[in-house]
N, C-alpha and C positions, 0 to 999 in steps of 0.2 A: 194397287200403289204399294211399293216397298215400305217397309215397317218404318226404317230409318226416315224416309221421307215425311211420313207422317208425324213422327217424333218431332222431326223440325218444323214442320207447319204449324203445330200446337205449341212449340215454344216460341216461334214468332209470334203468333197470334197471342198469347198470353203475355209475352213481353210487351206488345203493342198496347193491349189493354191495361197493363200496369203503368206506361207511362202517360197514356191517355187519361186515366181516371185521376194521376197524379197532376198532370197539366191543368186539369179541370180545377181542382183543389187548389192548386197554387194561384192561379187567377182569381177565384173567390176570395183567397187569404188577401191580397192585394185589393179588391173592394169590399171588403168586410165592414170598415167603419164608413164606406162612400154607399153601398147600395144595401137597401133593407133585405133584400133576398139573398144575400151572398151568404150569410150565417146556415141558411136553410141548405144551402149547396154543400158547405163544409161539412156538416153534419151527416150528408147523404155521401160524399166521396171520401172524406177521409177515412173513414172506417174500412172502406173498399181497398185501400191502398195494399195494407199487409195480408188482407183476404187474398187478393189476387196473388200476391207475392208468395204465400203459402201454397196456394193452387199450381203456382209456376213451378216452386221446387218440388212438390209432390209428383209433377209430371216429369220431370228432368232429372232428378236425381237418381242414381244408380245403385244408391242404398240410402233409404230416408231415415233422416235421423229423427226421431219424434221429439228429441230433446229441443232442436232449433223449433220445430214446429211449436212447442210449450212455450220457447222463448217469445215468438211472433205474437203468441194469444197475450201474452203478459203486455207486449210491446202495444199491440191493438187496444187493449184496456188502457193502457196509458194514454194513447192518444185521444181516446173518448172523453177523458177528464182534462187534458190538455185544451180542449176545445175551448173549454170556459176560461173566463178572466175571473172568476173566484178563488180566493188564495187556497181554502181549504181543497176545492176540487183540483187544483194543481199541486197540492201536497200529496193528495192520495196517488195523484197520476206520477208524481216522482217516485214514490214508494213502489209503485208497480213497476216502473222504468228501471228501478234498482234491480228489482228481480230478473227483468229482462237483462240487464248489463250483466249481472254475475252469471246467468245460463250462457250468453255469447262468450264470455271469458274462459268458462269451463269448455265450450265447444272448441275454442281455439287452441286451447291447451290440449285437446284431444288430437287435434289435426296438424301441428307443427312438431318439430322437432326441437323442444325448449332449448333456448340459448341459454348460456352461462350468467351468472349474476351480473357480471360487469357489463355487458351488451344492453341488459333490460334496464339498468341504472342509468347508463348512458341515453338509451330511448325514451327514458321517464321524464329526464331533466327538462328537455323544451316545453312539454306538457305540464309540468308542475310550475313552472315559472310563468306560463301564460294563465293558469288558474290562480295562482298566488296573486297576481296583479289583479285579475277579475275581484277576487275576495277582497283586496284591498278598494277596489272600486266601489263595490256594493256593500261594504260591511255594515254600513248605518242603516241600511234599508233593508236588506236580506231578512232580518230578525229572526223568527222561529224556524226558517227554512236553512239556516246556515249550518246546521250539522249535517242535513242529509244532502246538501250541494257539498259539502267538504268531501262526504263520503263518495258521490259521484265523480268529483273531481280525481279523488286518489284511484277508484276504480277505471277510468278512462285514461288516465295516465299511466296505471299498469298494463292495460290493453295496449297503449301506444309503446311502451316499453317492449313488450313481447312482439308486436308488429316491426318495430324498428329493429330489434336484434334478430328477429327470423331472416328481415331482408337483407340485413348484413352477412347471414349465413348463406342464404339461397335467394338471390336476386331474381327469382322466376316469375311467371305470370301470377301464379296464386298468391304469392308473396307482396307481389305489388299491389295487387287488387285489396289484400288485407290491409297494406299499410294506408293505402289511398281511401278507404273508408273508414279506417280510424281517423285519419285527419279531417275527413268530412264530418264525422260524428263529433269530433272536437270543436270544431268551428261552428256546429249546429248549437251546440250547448252553450258556447260562448256568446252567441247572438240571441239565444233564449233568454239567459241570464242578462244581459244588458238591456234587452228590451223590457224584461219585466219589472226591474230594480232600479235602473239606470236612466234610459231615454227611449222612448218610444216611438221609431221611425217607421211612416208606413210600410216601407220597403223591407225592413227588418226579417217579417214572419215569412213573406214568400221566399225571399233568399234562404234562410234556414230551411224551408220545406224542400227547396230544390235540392240543396247540398244533404238534406236527409233522406231523400228518395234516391238520389244516386248513391249515397253510401249503404243503403240497404241493398241496392240491385249489386253494388261490387261484393257486399260481404257474402250474398247469395252465390253470386259465381266463384268467389274464393272456395266457399264449402263445395260446391258442385265438383270444381277442379280437384281438391283435395280428395275427394270420395272417388272419383273416376282414377287418381294416382293409386289409392290404396286398392281400389279393385282391380287395377292392371298387376299390381305387385301380387296381389293374392292369385291370380290366374297363373303369373310366370312361377311362381313358388310350386302351386299345384302341378303344373307341366314339369317342373323340374323332379319333382317327386315321382310322377308318373313314369318318367324317362329313367329314373334310378331302378324303379322296379322292374322296368322291362330289361 
């Protein structure tokens, strides 16, 4: 069997496994307060989501970025703490997720041509507007988590500014995936905070997980596409140098 076909089959199987595990977890989230065994399913499936995604990236990336794998590790640990309903566990999870987000921003900055200050500022405005409204909505109940939440809002807004600015400069597939993943992450965080501090509706957590799972996959695809482009540029430069020598 040709090597390319084997790689494509491996990618298809791991992608299927990723969304299958995610689907089971999302259904369990919906039945969390209804069925006594749903929580056990969540504890079993939720940690697997990012593990499968990391394996998918490892198998399909042309040049594996270990920093991204480190970011996924922090995201994985954060998800373990987010399963709990205890405030202290959620706070620790938020700190771990802060590291994940910081690493993600650094990765994005390494894989895009940074836009000027103006496009970044313009891109940040919609995210900041939404988060200011959210802070106003939950200010009385968010308590000790206010500082870490505001920092998270600033980071997501900055990532949003980078994504929008990059999309304004070059609206290719990679930039579209980055922008969409950032939007999904922003809405996920919005739902998470509303559910935790304002009103808890049963459908909120499954919807947030759907957006989170798709957002993570889009970010992975953005990274692989960016790596492919860099690898192709490197090969072309190498060929040009060889031809000049000849």
